[in-house]
PDB file of N, CA, C and O in Angstrom:
ATOM      1  N   MET A   1       0.945  -1.046  -0.068  1.00  0.00           N
ATOM      2  CA  MET A   1      -0.024  -0.152   0.068  1.00  0.00           C
ATOM      3  C   MET A   1       1.121   0.852  -0.012  1.00  0.00           C
ATOM      4  O   MET A   1       2.273   0.724   0.400  1.00  0.00           O
ATOM      5  N   ASN A   2       0.549   1.875  -0.631  1.00  0.00           N
ATOM      6  CA  ASN A   2       1.010   3.266  -0.719  1.00  0.00           C
ATOM      7  C   ASN A   2       0.481   4.547   0.212  1.00  0.00           C
ATOM      8  O   ASN A   2      -0.669   4.932   0.424  1.00  0.00           O
ATOM      9  N   SER A   3       1.721   5.042   0.669  1.00  0.00           N
ATOM     10  CA  SER A   3       1.389   6.607   1.441  1.00  0.00           C
ATOM     11  C   SER A   3       1.290   7.398   0.629  1.00  0.00           C
ATOM     12  O   SER A   3       1.904   7.358  -0.437  1.00  0.00           O
ATOM     13  N   THR A   4       0.030   8.799   1.168  1.00  0.00           N
ATOM     14  CA  THR A   4      -0.532   9.856   0.453  1.00  0.00           C
ATOM     15  C   THR A   4      -1.138  10.720   1.293  1.00  0.00           C
ATOM     16  O   THR A   4      -2.228  10.495   1.819  1.00  0.00           O
ATOM     17  N   GLN A   5      -0.205  12.137   1.519  1.00  0.00           N
ATOM     18  CA  GLN A   5      -0.456  12.896   2.534  1.00  0.00           C
ATOM     19  C   GLN A   5      -1.677  13.683   2.084  1.00  0.00           C
ATOM     20  O   GLN A   5      -1.677  13.951   0.882  1.00  0.00           O
ATOM     21  N   ILE A   6      -2.754  14.126   2.817  1.00  0.00           N
ATOM     22  CA  ILE A   6      -3.661  14.859   2.506  1.00  0.00           C
ATOM     23  C   ILE A   6      -4.014  16.228   3.616  1.00  0.00           C
ATOM     24  O   ILE A   6      -3.756  16.220   4.820  1.00  0.00           O
ATOM     25  N   TYR A   7      -4.556  17.176   2.980  1.00  0.00           N
ATOM     26  CA  TYR A   7      -4.743  18.209   4.036  1.00  0.00           C
ATOM     27  C   TYR A   7      -6.031  18.357   3.861  1.00  0.00           C
ATOM     28  O   TYR A   7      -6.678  18.257   2.818  1.00  0.00           O
ATOM     29  N   LEU A   8      -6.472  18.666   5.218  1.00  0.00           N
ATOM     30  CA  LEU A   8      -8.360  19.081   5.708  1.00  0.00           C
ATOM     31  C   LEU A   8      -8.744  20.161   6.233  1.00  0.00           C
ATOM     32  O   LEU A   8      -8.161  20.475   7.271  1.00  0.00           O
ATOM     33  N   SER A   9      -9.694  20.971   5.780  1.00  0.00           N
ATOM     34  CA  SER A   9     -10.063  22.032   6.706  1.00  0.00           C
ATOM     35  C   SER A   9     -10.748  21.556   7.813  1.00  0.00           C
ATOM     36  O   SER A   9     -11.570  20.641   7.870  1.00  0.00           O
ATOM     37  N   PRO A  10     -10.188  22.500   8.957  1.00  0.00           N
ATOM     38  CA  PRO A  10     -10.739  21.881  10.238  1.00  0.00           C
ATOM     39  C   PRO A  10     -11.789  21.360  10.574  1.00  0.00           C
ATOM     40  O   PRO A  10     -11.928  20.512  11.456  1.00  0.00           O
ATOM     41  N   ALA A  11     -13.271  22.205   9.348  1.00  0.00           N
ATOM     42  CA  ALA A  11     -13.983  21.522   9.722  1.00  0.00           C
ATOM     43  C   ALA A  11     -14.462  20.005   9.164  1.00  0.00           C
ATOM     44  O   ALA A  11     -15.216  19.279   9.811  1.00  0.00           O
ATOM     45  N   GLN A  12     -13.864  19.635   7.787  1.00  0.00           N
ATOM     46  CA  GLN A  12     -13.835  18.454   7.101  1.00  0.00           C
ATOM     47  C   GLN A  12     -13.226  18.024   8.108  1.00  0.00           C
ATOM     48  O   GLN A  12     -13.756  16.921   8.241  1.00  0.00           O
ATOM     49  N   GLN A  13     -12.285  18.141   9.129  1.00  0.00           N
ATOM     50  CA  GLN A  13     -11.479  17.144   9.772  1.00  0.00           C
ATOM     51  C   GLN A  13     -12.181  17.201  11.276  1.00  0.00           C
ATOM     52  O   GLN A  13     -11.942  16.296  12.075  1.00  0.00           O
ATOM     53  N   LYS A  14     -12.744  17.909  11.501  1.00  0.00           N
ATOM     54  CA  LYS A  14     -14.148  17.474  13.114  1.00  0.00           C
ATOM     55  C   LYS A  14     -15.301  16.558  12.068  1.00  0.00           C
ATOM     56  O   LYS A  14     -15.913  15.713  12.722  1.00  0.00           O
ATOM     57  N   ALA A  15     -15.580  16.591  10.955  1.00  0.00           N
ATOM     58  CA  ALA A  15     -16.754  15.979  10.744  1.00  0.00           C
ATOM     59  C   ALA A  15     -16.573  14.682  10.500  1.00  0.00           C
ATOM     60  O   ALA A  15     -17.461  13.831  10.462  1.00  0.00           O
ATOM     61  N   LEU A  16     -15.068  14.472  10.283  1.00  0.00           N
ATOM     62  CA  LEU A  16     -14.418  13.075   9.607  1.00  0.00           C
ATOM     63  C   LEU A  16     -14.210  12.646  11.295  1.00  0.00           C
ATOM     64  O   LEU A  16     -15.080  11.876  11.705  1.00  0.00           O
ATOM     65  N   LYS A  17     -13.269  13.017  12.198  1.00  0.00           N
ATOM     66  CA  LYS A  17     -13.270  12.494  13.392  1.00  0.00           C
ATOM     67  C   LYS A  17     -15.209  12.019  14.081  1.00  0.00           C
ATOM     68  O   LYS A  17     -15.591  10.913  14.464  1.00  0.00           O
ATOM     69  N   ALA A  18     -16.053  13.379  13.998  1.00  0.00           N
ATOM     70  CA  ALA A  18     -17.416  12.773  14.539  1.00  0.00           C
ATOM     71  C   ALA A  18     -17.705  11.209  13.618  1.00  0.00           C
ATOM     72  O   ALA A  18     -18.116  10.180  14.155  1.00  0.00           O
ATOM     73  N   LEU A  19     -17.422  11.335  12.348  1.00  0.00           N
ATOM     74  CA  LEU A  19     -18.009  10.271  11.693  1.00  0.00           C
ATOM     75  C   LEU A  19     -17.360   9.038  12.016  1.00  0.00           C
ATOM     76  O   LEU A  19     -18.017   8.000  11.945  1.00  0.00           O
ATOM     77  N   ALA A  20     -16.209   9.013  12.345  1.00  0.00           N
ATOM     78  CA  ALA A  20     -15.398   8.160  12.445  1.00  0.00           C
ATOM     79  C   ALA A  20     -16.129   6.995  14.150  1.00  0.00           C
ATOM     80  O   ALA A  20     -16.591   5.867  14.328  1.00  0.00           O
ATOM     81  N   ALA A  21     -15.807   8.196  14.970  1.00  0.00           N
ATOM     82  CA  ALA A  21     -16.419   7.793  16.436  1.00  0.00           C
ATOM     83  C   ALA A  21     -17.818   7.543  16.296  1.00  0.00           C
ATOM     84  O   ALA A  21     -18.118   6.741  17.181  1.00  0.00           O
ATOM     85  N   THR A  22     -18.522   7.752  15.815  1.00  0.00           N
ATOM     86  CA  THR A  22     -20.203   7.577  14.999  1.00  0.00           C
ATOM     87  C   THR A  22     -20.184   6.096  15.213  1.00  0.00           C
ATOM     88  O   THR A  22     -20.680   5.504  16.171  1.00  0.00           O
ATOM     89  N   THR A  23     -19.379   5.436  13.926  1.00  0.00           N
ATOM     90  CA  THR A  23     -19.912   4.268  13.198  1.00  0.00           C
ATOM     91  C   THR A  23     -18.510   3.270  13.538  1.00  0.00           C
ATOM     92  O   THR A  23     -18.256   2.293  12.833  1.00  0.00           O
ATOM     93  N   GLY A  24     -17.594   3.698  14.801  1.00  0.00           N
ATOM     94  CA  GLY A  24     -16.616   3.092  14.785  1.00  0.00           C
ATOM     95  C   GLY A  24     -15.438   2.957  13.896  1.00  0.00           C
ATOM     96  O   GLY A  24     -14.552   2.282  14.420  1.00  0.00           O
ATOM     97  N   ARG A  25     -15.135   3.433  12.607  1.00  0.00           N
ATOM     98  CA  ARG A  25     -14.511   2.481  11.708  1.00  0.00           C
ATOM     99  C   ARG A  25     -13.372   3.997  11.615  1.00  0.00           C
ATOM    100  O   ARG A  25     -13.759   5.125  11.919  1.00  0.00           O
ATOM    101  N   THR A  26     -12.265   3.744  11.237  1.00  0.00           N
ATOM    102  CA  THR A  26     -10.905   4.498  11.424  1.00  0.00           C
ATOM    103  C   THR A  26     -11.365   5.591  10.265  1.00  0.00           C
ATOM    104  O   THR A  26     -12.179   5.541   9.343  1.00  0.00           O
ATOM    105  N   GLN A  27     -10.489   6.561  10.738  1.00  0.00           N
ATOM    106  CA  GLN A  27     -10.608   8.007   9.850  1.00  0.00           C
ATOM    107  C   GLN A  27     -10.010   7.173   8.325  1.00  0.00           C
ATOM    108  O   GLN A  27     -10.682   7.293   7.300  1.00  0.00           O
ATOM    109  N   ILE A  28      -8.893   6.465   8.317  1.00  0.00           N
ATOM    110  CA  ILE A  28      -8.509   6.141   6.939  1.00  0.00           C
ATOM    111  C   ILE A  28      -9.454   4.634   6.308  1.00  0.00           C
ATOM    112  O   ILE A  28      -9.625   4.210   5.165  1.00  0.00           O
ATOM    113  N   GLU A  29      -9.876   4.183   7.551  1.00  0.00           N
ATOM    114  CA  GLU A  29     -10.886   3.704   6.227  1.00  0.00           C
ATOM    115  C   GLU A  29     -12.621   4.248   5.779  1.00  0.00           C
ATOM    116  O   GLU A  29     -13.326   3.545   5.055  1.00  0.00           O
ATOM    117  N   LEU A  30     -13.043   5.426   6.284  1.00  0.00           N
ATOM    118  CA  LEU A  30     -14.005   6.499   5.746  1.00  0.00           C
ATOM    119  C   LEU A  30     -13.121   6.687   4.567  1.00  0.00           C
ATOM    120  O   LEU A  30     -13.340   6.159   3.476  1.00  0.00           O
ATOM    121  N   ILE A  31     -11.816   7.692   4.910  1.00  0.00           N
ATOM    122  CA  ILE A  31     -11.207   8.284   3.387  1.00  0.00           C
ATOM    123  C   ILE A  31     -11.211   7.459   2.606  1.00  0.00           C
ATOM    124  O   ILE A  31     -11.598   7.918   1.532  1.00  0.00           O
ATOM    125  N   ARG A  32     -10.833   5.796   2.527  1.00  0.00           N
ATOM    126  CA  ARG A  32     -10.215   4.975   1.475  1.00  0.00           C
ATOM    127  C   ARG A  32     -11.488   4.508   0.987  1.00  0.00           C
ATOM    128  O   ARG A  32     -11.512   4.237  -0.214  1.00  0.00           O
ATOM    129  N   ASP A  33     -12.863   4.305   1.837  1.00  0.00           N
ATOM    130  CA  ASP A  33     -13.966   3.923   0.849  1.00  0.00           C
ATOM    131  C   ASP A  33     -14.395   5.408   0.611  1.00  0.00           C
ATOM    132  O   ASP A  33     -15.532   5.259   0.164  1.00  0.00           O
ATOM    133  N   ALA A  34     -14.257   6.178   0.632  1.00  0.00           N
ATOM    134  CA  ALA A  34     -14.654   7.868  -0.498  1.00  0.00           C
ATOM    135  C   ALA A  34     -14.359   7.564  -1.256  1.00  0.00           C
ATOM    136  O   ALA A  34     -15.175   7.117  -2.062  1.00  0.00           O
ATOM    137  N   ILE A  35     -12.997   7.582  -1.552  1.00  0.00           N
ATOM    138  CA  ILE A  35     -12.523   7.097  -2.750  1.00  0.00           C
ATOM    139  C   ILE A  35     -12.401   5.968  -3.410  1.00  0.00           C
ATOM    140  O   ILE A  35     -11.906   5.849  -4.531  1.00  0.00           O
ATOM    141  N   ASP A  36     -12.847   5.116  -2.733  1.00  0.00           N
ATOM    142  CA  ASP A  36     -13.524   3.975  -3.980  1.00  0.00           C
ATOM    143  C   ASP A  36     -14.424   4.459  -4.494  1.00  0.00           C
ATOM    144  O   ASP A  36     -14.336   4.807  -5.672  1.00  0.00           O
ATOM    145  N   ARG A  37     -15.613   4.639  -3.746  1.00  0.00           N
ATOM    146  CA  ARG A  37     -16.819   4.964  -4.632  1.00  0.00           C
ATOM    147  C   ARG A  37     -16.393   6.562  -5.504  1.00  0.00           C
ATOM    148  O   ARG A  37     -16.871   6.698  -6.630  1.00  0.00           O
ATOM    149  N   LEU A  38     -15.758   7.379  -5.097  1.00  0.00           N
ATOM    150  CA  LEU A  38     -15.298   8.350  -6.216  1.00  0.00           C
ATOM    151  C   LEU A  38     -14.753   7.509  -7.237  1.00  0.00           C
ATOM    152  O   LEU A  38     -15.518   7.462  -8.200  1.00  0.00           O
ATOM    153  N   VAL A  39     -13.780   6.869  -7.376  1.00  0.00           N
ATOM    154  CA  VAL A  39     -13.201   6.206  -8.356  1.00  0.00           C
ATOM    155  C   VAL A  39     -14.027   5.400  -8.938  1.00  0.00           C
ATOM    156  O   VAL A  39     -14.127   5.373 -10.165  1.00  0.00           O
ATOM    157  N   GLY A  40     -14.867   4.489  -7.991  1.00  0.00           N
ATOM    158  CA  GLY A  40     -15.542   3.792  -8.931  1.00  0.00           C
ATOM    159  C   GLY A  40     -16.967   4.036  -9.753  1.00  0.00           C
ATOM    160  O   GLY A  40     -17.655   3.376 -10.532  1.00  0.00           O
ATOM    161  N   GLN A  41     -17.008   4.975  -9.317  1.00  0.00           N
ATOM    162  CA  GLN A  41     -18.518   5.720 -10.343  1.00  0.00           C
ATOM    163  C   GLN A  41     -18.200   5.474 -11.839  1.00  0.00           C
ATOM    164  O   GLN A  41     -17.063   5.372 -12.298  1.00  0.00           O
ATOM    165  N   PRO A  42     -19.267   5.399 -12.486  1.00  0.00           N
ATOM    166  CA  PRO A  42     -19.148   5.275 -13.844  1.00  0.00           C
ATOM    167  C   PRO A  42     -19.107   6.508 -14.630  1.00  0.00           C
ATOM    168  O   PRO A  42     -19.968   7.382 -14.536  1.00  0.00           O
ATOM    169  N   LYS A  43     -17.912   6.575 -15.546  1.00  0.00           N
ATOM    170  CA  LYS A  43     -18.032   8.023 -16.067  1.00  0.00           C
ATOM    171  C   LYS A  43     -18.834   8.052 -17.130  1.00  0.00           C
ATOM    172  O   LYS A  43     -18.996   7.061 -17.843  1.00  0.00           O
ATOM    173  N   THR A  44     -19.486   9.339 -17.364  1.00  0.00           N
ATOM    174  CA  THR A  44     -20.684   9.765 -17.702  1.00  0.00           C
ATOM    175  C   THR A  44     -20.071  10.352 -19.165  1.00  0.00           C
ATOM    176  O   THR A  44     -19.031  10.963 -18.919  1.00  0.00           O
ATOM    177  N   SER A  45     -20.279  10.358 -20.123  1.00  0.00           N
ATOM    178  CA  SER A  45     -20.193  11.130 -21.886  1.00  0.00           C
ATOM    179  C   SER A  45     -19.896  12.733 -21.035  1.00  0.00           C
ATOM    180  O   SER A  45     -19.882  12.932 -19.820  1.00  0.00           O
ATOM    181  N   GLY A  46     -19.704  13.613 -22.034  1.00  0.00           N
ATOM    182  CA  GLY A  46     -20.275  15.135 -22.122  1.00  0.00           C
ATOM    183  C   GLY A  46     -21.801  15.127 -21.917  1.00  0.00           C
ATOM    184  O   GLY A  46     -22.532  15.669 -21.088  1.00  0.00           O
ATOM    185  N   ARG A  47     -21.987  14.442 -22.806  1.00  0.00           N
ATOM    186  CA  ARG A  47     -23.575  14.794 -23.289  1.00  0.00           C
ATOM    187  C   ARG A  47     -24.302  14.225 -22.327  1.00  0.00           C
ATOM    188  O   ARG A  47     -25.110  14.984 -21.791  1.00  0.00           O
ATOM    189  N   ALA A  48     -24.262  12.968 -21.884  1.00  0.00           N
ATOM    190  CA  ALA A  48     -25.154  12.809 -21.302  1.00  0.00           C
ATOM    191  C   ALA A  48     -24.727  13.409 -19.602  1.00  0.00           C
ATOM    192  O   ALA A  48     -25.601  12.986 -18.845  1.00  0.00           O
ATOM    193  N   SER A  49     -23.863  14.090 -18.966  1.00  0.00           N
ATOM    194  CA  SER A  49     -23.789  14.856 -18.078  1.00  0.00           C
ATOM    195  C   SER A  49     -24.669  15.842 -18.034  1.00  0.00           C
ATOM    196  O   SER A  49     -25.539  15.932 -17.168  1.00  0.00           O
ATOM    197  N   VAL A  50     -24.453  16.854 -19.212  1.00  0.00           N
ATOM    198  CA  VAL A  50     -25.232  17.723 -19.815  1.00  0.00           C
ATOM    199  C   VAL A  50     -26.592  17.449 -19.641  1.00  0.00           C
ATOM    200  O   VAL A  50     -27.172  18.114 -18.783  1.00  0.00           O
ATOM    201  N   ILE A  51     -27.310  16.503 -20.350  1.00  0.00           N
ATOM    202  CA  ILE A  51     -28.859  16.051 -20.029  1.00  0.00           C
ATOM    203  C   ILE A  51     -29.178  15.442 -18.947  1.00  0.00           C
ATOM    204  O   ILE A  51     -30.340  15.049 -18.840  1.00  0.00           O
ATOM    205  N   GLU A  52     -28.094  15.178 -17.719  1.00  0.00           N
ATOM    206  CA  GLU A  52     -28.416  14.699 -16.699  1.00  0.00           C
ATOM    207  C   GLU A  52     -28.718  16.215 -15.591  1.00  0.00           C
ATOM    208  O   GLU A  52     -29.626  16.280 -14.761  1.00  0.00           O
ATOM    209  N   ARG A  53     -27.738  17.265 -15.863  1.00  0.00           N
ATOM    210  CA  ARG A  53     -27.760  18.453 -15.049  1.00  0.00           C
ATOM    211  C   ARG A  53     -29.014  19.226 -15.847  1.00  0.00           C
ATOM    212  O   ARG A  53     -29.536  19.986 -15.031  1.00  0.00           O
ATOM    213  N   SER A  54     -29.656  19.307 -17.081  1.00  0.00           N
ATOM    214  CA  SER A  54     -30.805  20.028 -17.123  1.00  0.00           C
ATOM    215  C   SER A  54     -32.164  19.495 -16.974  1.00  0.00           C
ATOM    216  O   SER A  54     -33.249  20.019 -17.225  1.00  0.00           O
ATOM    217  N   ALA A  55     -31.814  18.137 -16.431  1.00  0.00           N
ATOM    218  CA  ALA A  55     -33.158  17.780 -15.747  1.00  0.00           C
ATOM    219  C   ALA A  55     -34.351  18.685 -15.060  1.00  0.00           C
ATOM    220  O   ALA A  55     -34.248  18.676 -13.833  1.00  0.00           O
ATOM    221  N   GLY A  56     -35.410  19.429 -15.529  1.00  0.00           N
ATOM    222  CA  GLY A  56     -36.030  19.704 -14.957  1.00  0.00           C
ATOM    223  C   GLY A  56     -36.124  20.824 -14.496  1.00  0.00           C
ATOM    224  O   GLY A  56     -36.685  21.338 -13.529  1.00  0.00           O
ATOM    225  N   LEU A  57     -35.030  21.389 -15.927  1.00  0.00           N
ATOM    226  CA  LEU A  57     -35.085  22.683 -15.665  1.00  0.00           C
ATOM    227  C   LEU A  57     -36.195  23.787 -16.191  1.00  0.00           C
ATOM    228  O   LEU A  57     -36.079  24.964 -15.850  1.00  0.00           O
ATOM    229  N   TRP A  58     -37.254  23.356 -17.020  1.00  0.00           N
ATOM    230  CA  TRP A  58     -38.046  24.331 -17.200  1.00  0.00           C
ATOM    231  C   TRP A  58     -39.570  23.959 -16.378  1.00  0.00           C
ATOM    232  O   TRP A  58     -40.762  24.112 -16.643  1.00  0.00           O
ATOM    233  N   LYS A  59     -38.702  23.335 -15.142  1.00  0.00           N
ATOM    234  CA  LYS A  59     -40.383  22.880 -14.315  1.00  0.00           C
ATOM    235  C   LYS A  59     -40.649  24.395 -13.812  1.00  0.00           C
ATOM    236  O   LYS A  59     -39.985  25.417 -13.983  1.00  0.00           O
ATOM    237  N   GLY A  60     -42.064  24.125 -13.020  1.00  0.00           N
ATOM    238  CA  GLY A  60     -42.781  25.607 -12.673  1.00  0.00           C
ATOM    239  C   GLY A  60     -42.851  26.900 -13.850  1.00  0.00           C
ATOM    240  O   GLY A  60     -43.573  27.861 -13.586  1.00  0.00           O
ATOM    241  N   ARG A  61     -42.103  26.879 -15.101  1.00  0.00           N
ATOM    242  CA  ARG A  61     -42.147  27.969 -15.688  1.00  0.00           C
ATOM    243  C   ARG A  61     -43.739  28.363 -15.981  1.00  0.00           C
ATOM    244  O   ARG A  61     -44.596  27.543 -16.309  1.00  0.00           O
ATOM    245  N   LYS A  62     -43.908  29.499 -15.831  1.00  0.00           N
ATOM    246  CA  LYS A  62     -45.715  30.143 -16.291  1.00  0.00           C
ATOM    247  C   LYS A  62     -45.404  30.683 -17.936  1.00  0.00           C
ATOM    248  O   LYS A  62     -46.393  30.694 -18.670  1.00  0.00           O
ATOM    249  N   ASP A  63     -44.200  31.085 -18.478  1.00  0.00           N
ATOM    250  CA  ASP A  63     -44.289  31.569 -19.664  1.00  0.00           C
ATOM    251  C   ASP A  63     -43.854  30.523 -20.959  1.00  0.00           C
ATOM    252  O   ASP A  63     -43.086  30.921 -21.836  1.00  0.00           O
ATOM    253  N   LEU A  64     -44.194  29.715 -20.968  1.00  0.00           N
ATOM    254  CA  LEU A  64     -43.662  28.508 -21.899  1.00  0.00           C
ATOM    255  C   LEU A  64     -45.589  27.800 -22.123  1.00  0.00           C
ATOM    256  O   LEU A  64     -46.521  27.631 -21.336  1.00  0.00           O
ATOM    257  N   PRO A  65     -45.372  27.546 -23.812  1.00  0.00           N
ATOM    258  CA  PRO A  65     -46.899  27.152 -23.939  1.00  0.00           C
ATOM    259  C   PRO A  65     -47.265  25.839 -23.667  1.00  0.00           C
ATOM    260  O   PRO A  65     -46.374  24.990 -23.677  1.00  0.00           O
ATOM    261  N   ASP A  66     -48.451  25.502 -23.416  1.00  0.00           N
ATOM    262  CA  ASP A  66     -48.909  24.184 -23.173  1.00  0.00           C
ATOM    263  C   ASP A  66     -48.637  23.129 -23.997  1.00  0.00           C
ATOM    264  O   ASP A  66     -49.649  22.758 -24.592  1.00  0.00           O
ATOM    265  N   PHE A  67     -47.454  22.380 -24.310  1.00  0.00           N
ATOM    266  CA  PHE A  67     -47.089  21.778 -25.140  1.00  0.00           C
ATOM    267  C   PHE A  67     -47.740  20.603 -25.291  1.00  0.00           C
ATOM    268  O   PHE A  67     -47.473  19.973 -26.314  1.00  0.00           O
ATOM    269  N   ALA A  68     -48.739  20.021 -24.329  1.00  0.00           N
ATOM    270  CA  ALA A  68     -49.840  18.516 -24.556  1.00  0.00           C
ATOM    271  C   ALA A  68     -50.572  19.221 -25.474  1.00  0.00           C
ATOM    272  O   ALA A  68     -50.719  18.598 -26.526  1.00  0.00           O
ATOM    273  N   ALA A  69     -51.226  20.605 -25.435  1.00  0.00           N
ATOM    274  CA  ALA A  69     -52.172  21.309 -26.322  1.00  0.00           C
ATOM    275  C   ALA A  69     -51.451  21.302 -28.020  1.00  0.00           C
ATOM    276  O   ALA A  69     -51.973  20.917 -29.067  1.00  0.00           O
ATOM    277  N   LEU A  70     -50.457  21.724 -27.844  1.00  0.00           N
ATOM    278  CA  LEU A  70     -49.721  22.074 -29.399  1.00  0.00           C
ATOM    279  C   LEU A  70     -49.311  20.682 -29.965  1.00  0.00           C
ATOM    280  O   LEU A  70     -49.078  20.390 -31.138  1.00  0.00           O
ATOM    281  N   ARG A  71     -49.269  19.695 -28.580  1.00  0.00           N
ATOM    282  CA  ARG A  71     -48.799  18.031 -29.670  1.00  0.00           C
ATOM    283  C   ARG A  71     -50.108  17.818 -29.928  1.00  0.00           C
ATOM    284  O   ARG A  71     -50.417  17.896 -31.117  1.00  0.00           O
ATOM    285  N   ARG A  72     -51.111  17.528 -29.023  1.00  0.00           N
ATOM    286  CA  ARG A  72     -52.772  17.248 -29.305  1.00  0.00           C
ATOM    287  C   ARG A  72     -53.082  17.976 -30.903  1.00  0.00           C
ATOM    288  O   ARG A  72     -53.610  17.228 -31.726  1.00  0.00           O
ATOM    289  N   GLU A  73     -52.886  18.852 -31.168  1.00  0.00           N
ATOM    290  CA  GLU A  73     -53.154  19.720 -32.137  1.00  0.00           C
ATOM    291  C   GLU A  73     -52.041  18.929 -33.678  1.00  0.00           C
ATOM    292  O   GLU A  73     -52.362  18.279 -34.672  1.00  0.00           O
ATOM    293  N   ALA A  74     -50.745  19.419 -33.160  1.00  0.00           N
ATOM    294  CA  ALA A  74     -50.112  18.646 -34.341  1.00  0.00           C
ATOM    295  C   ALA A  74     -50.404  17.362 -34.604  1.00  0.00           C
ATOM    296  O   ALA A  74     -50.020  17.094 -35.743  1.00  0.00           O
ATOM    297  N   ASP A  75     -50.986  16.304 -33.989  1.00  0.00           N
ATOM    298  CA  ASP A  75     -51.375  14.707 -34.113  1.00  0.00           C
ATOM    299  C   ASP A  75     -52.571  15.411 -34.708  1.00  0.00           C
ATOM    300  O   ASP A  75     -52.150  15.739 -35.817  1.00  0.00           O
ATOM    301  N   ARG A  76     -54.030  15.907 -34.599  1.00  0.00           N
ATOM    302  CA  ARG A  76     -54.751  16.206 -35.263  1.00  0.00           C
ATOM    303  C   ARG A  76     -54.602  16.633 -36.634  1.00  0.00           C
ATOM    304  O   ARG A  76     -55.164  16.131 -37.607  1.00  0.00           O
ATOM    305  N   VAL A  77     -53.826  17.568 -36.627  1.00  0.00           N
ATOM    306  CA  VAL A  77     -53.454  17.745 -38.084  1.00  0.00           C
ATOM    307  C   VAL A  77     -52.927  16.803 -39.117  1.00  0.00           C
ATOM    308  O   VAL A  77     -53.396  16.526 -40.221  1.00  0.00           O
ATOM    309  N   SER A  78     -51.447  16.210 -38.297  1.00  0.00           N
ATOM    310  CA  SER A  78     -51.400  14.957 -39.337  1.00  0.00           C
ATOM    311  C   SER A  78     -52.509  13.730 -39.690  1.00  0.00           C
ATOM    312  O   SER A  78     -52.497  13.091 -40.742  1.00  0.00           O
ATOM    313  N   THR A  79     -53.493  13.534 -38.556  1.00  0.00           N
ATOM    314  CA  THR A  79     -54.032  12.364 -39.141  1.00  0.00           C
ATOM    315  C   THR A  79     -55.639  13.335 -40.226  1.00  0.00           C
ATOM    316  O   THR A  79     -56.486  12.469 -40.446  1.00  0.00           O
ATOM    317  N   ARG A  80     -55.946  14.275 -40.627  1.00  0.00           N
ATOM    318  CA  ARG A  80     -56.418  14.531 -41.144  1.00  0.00           C
ATOM    319  C   ARG A  80     -56.044  13.959 -43.143  1.00  0.00           C
ATOM    320  O   ARG A  80     -55.065  14.189 -43.853  1.00  0.00           O
ATOM    321  N   PRO A  81     -57.220  13.259 -43.403  1.00  0.00           N
ATOM    322  CA  PRO A  81     -56.937  12.716 -44.799  1.00  0.00           C
ATOM    323  C   PRO A  81     -55.844  14.065 -46.104  1.00  0.00           C
ATOM    324  O   PRO A  81     -55.931  15.291 -46.178  1.00  0.00           O
ATOM    325  N   GLY A  82     -55.292  13.460 -46.590  1.00  0.00           N
ATOM    326  CA  GLY A  82     -53.987  14.404 -47.266  1.00  0.00           C
ATOM    327  C   GLY A  82     -53.165  15.059 -46.724  1.00  0.00           C
ATOM    328  O   GLY A  82     -52.770  16.085 -47.277  1.00  0.00           O
ATOM    329  N   SER A  83     -52.657  14.666 -45.475  1.00  0.00           N
ATOM    330  CA  SER A  83     -51.717  15.199 -45.246  1.00  0.00           C
ATOM    331  C   SER A  83     -50.761  14.610 -45.380  1.00  0.00           C
ATOM    332  O   SER A  83     -50.989  13.645 -46.109  1.00  0.00           O
ATOM    333  N   ALA A  84     -49.149  14.677 -44.876  1.00  0.00           N
ATOM    334  CA  ALA A  84     -48.146  13.763 -45.358  1.00  0.00           C
ATOM    335  C   ALA A  84     -47.500  12.722 -44.617  1.00  0.00           C
ATOM    336  O   ALA A  84     -46.416  12.925 -44.069  1.00  0.00           O
ATOM    337  N   ALA A  85     -48.311  11.213 -44.545  1.00  0.00           N
ATOM    338  CA  ALA A  85     -47.220  10.647 -43.321  1.00  0.00           C
ATOM    339  C   ALA A  85     -46.146  10.741 -42.869  1.00  0.00           C
ATOM    340  O   ALA A  85     -45.417  10.693 -43.859  1.00  0.00           O
ATOM    341  N   ARG A  86     -45.405  10.868 -41.826  1.00  0.00           N
ATOM    342  CA  ARG A  86     -43.939  10.899 -41.608  1.00  0.00           C
ATOM    343  C   ARG A  86     -43.598   9.557 -41.296  1.00  0.00           C
ATOM    344  O   ARG A  86     -42.428   9.256 -41.060  1.00  0.00           O
TER     345      ARG A  86
END
């Protein structure tokens, strides 16, 4: 195993110490587990990351049209006789 030195803020050190006392684990066990979780996370592509961050972006907006009504109108128009099939 390799040795690495890290610097923690006083708040981080206090929180880590309290967590170790609460869980009965050593600080180094908690640090290693945190690193394992971070390193073990699947890498998301840039596109997937942007999509995830944009989820809910328009939620609650009042200035947008009623998309359900627009969709119903588009469906109604596309099913008329003589309309181009998609």
